[in-house]
C-alpha positions in Angstrom: -88.2 90.8 -1.5 -86.3 89.4 -4.5 -82.6 89.5 -3.9 -81.8 90.4 -7.5 -84.1 93.4 -7.3 -82.4 94.6 -4.1 -78.9 94.0 -5.4 -79.7 95.9 -8.6 -81.0 98.8 -6.6 -77.9 98.9 -4.4 -75.7 98.6 -7.5 -77.3 101.6 -9.2 -77.6 103.7 -6.0 -74.5 102.8 -4.0 -72.8 106.2 -4.7 -75.6 107.9 -2.8 -74.8 106.2 0.5 -71.8 105.6 2.7 -70.4 102.1 2.3 -71.1 101.2 6.0 -74.8 101.9 5.4 -75.2 99.6 2.4 -75.3 96.4 4.4 -78.0 97.8 6.7 -80.0 99.0 3.7 -79.7 95.7 2.0 -80.8 93.8 5.1 -83.9 96.0 5.5 -84.8 96.0 1.8 -84.8 92.2 1.8 -87.7 92.1 4.4 -89.8 95.1 3.4 -93.2 94.5 1.7 -93.8 95.2 -2.0 -95.9 98.3 -1.4 -92.9 100.2 0.0 -90.6 99.2 -2.9 -92.1 101.6 -5.4 -91.8 104.5 -3.0 -88.1 103.7 -2.2 -87.3 103.4 -5.9 -88.8 106.8 -6.7 -87.3 108.5 -3.7 -85.2 111.5 -4.9 -81.6 111.2 -3.7 -79.0 114.0 -4.1 -75.7 113.1 -5.9 -72.6 113.7 -3.7 -70.6 114.6 -6.8 -73.0 117.5 -7.6 -72.9 118.7 -4.0 -69.1 118.8 -4.3 -69.2 120.8 -7.6 -71.6 123.3 -6.0 -69.4 123.5 -2.9 -66.3 124.3 -5.0 -68.2 126.9 -7.0 -68.4 130.5 -5.7 -72.0 129.9 -4.5 -70.8 127.2 -2.2 -69.2 129.7 0.1 -72.6 131.2 0.6 -74.1 127.9 1.9 -76.0 126.9 -1.3 -74.4 123.5 -1.1 -75.9 122.9 2.4 -79.3 124.2 1.3 -79.3 121.8 -1.6 -78.8 118.7 0.6 -81.4 120.0 3.1 -79.0 121.1 5.9 -80.8 124.5 6.3 -79.3 125.5 9.7 -75.7 125.0 8.5 -76.6 126.8 5.2 -77.8 129.8 7.1 -74.7 129.9 9.3 -72.5 129.6 6.3 -74.4 132.4 4.5 -74.3 134.8 7.5 -70.6 134.3 8.1 -69.6 134.2 4.4 -68.5 130.7 4.7 -66.8 131.2 8.1 -64.5 133.7 6.4 -63.5 131.0 4.0 -62.4 128.4 6.5 -65.8 126.7 6.7 -65.9 126.7 2.9 -62.6 124.8 2.6 -63.7 122.3 5.3 -66.9 121.7 3.4 -64.9 120.8 0.3 -63.8 117.7 2.2 -67.0 117.0 4.1 -69.9 117.8 1.7 -69.9 114.4 0.0 -70.1 112.5 3.3 -72.8 114.9 4.6 -74.8 114.3 1.4 -74.6 110.6 1.7 -75.7 110.8 5.4 -78.7 113.0 4.4 -79.7 110.4 1.7 -79.5 107.7 4.3 -81.7 109.7 6.7 -84.1 110.2 3.8 -84.5 106.5 3.0 -84.6 105.2 6.6 -88.3 105.9 7.4 -89.3 103.7 4.4 -87.1 100.8 5.6 -88.9 100.3 8.9 
């Protein structure tokens, strides 16, 4: 794979992943074949900033933030406990961006191998 293509992809998509994952993603993108490249570029990734905004909003305490990133089990738990009586909601304000980046990394991984 062309290194300029890979670097441009990482430059435009780096906010979607944790910094420690970027090196691994770059290494794998350099060796994938061209047929997977189109799929990876069109893969829908969720913006961690949007997840934070949803988490801070009133619907975040009902688990909508977790449902959006695909964390259904945690979303249901948050919904049933009203955000863990508010405690879980506050914790998520600090953790939702990292959880979103992790989910994005898990989403791209099958296409890298």
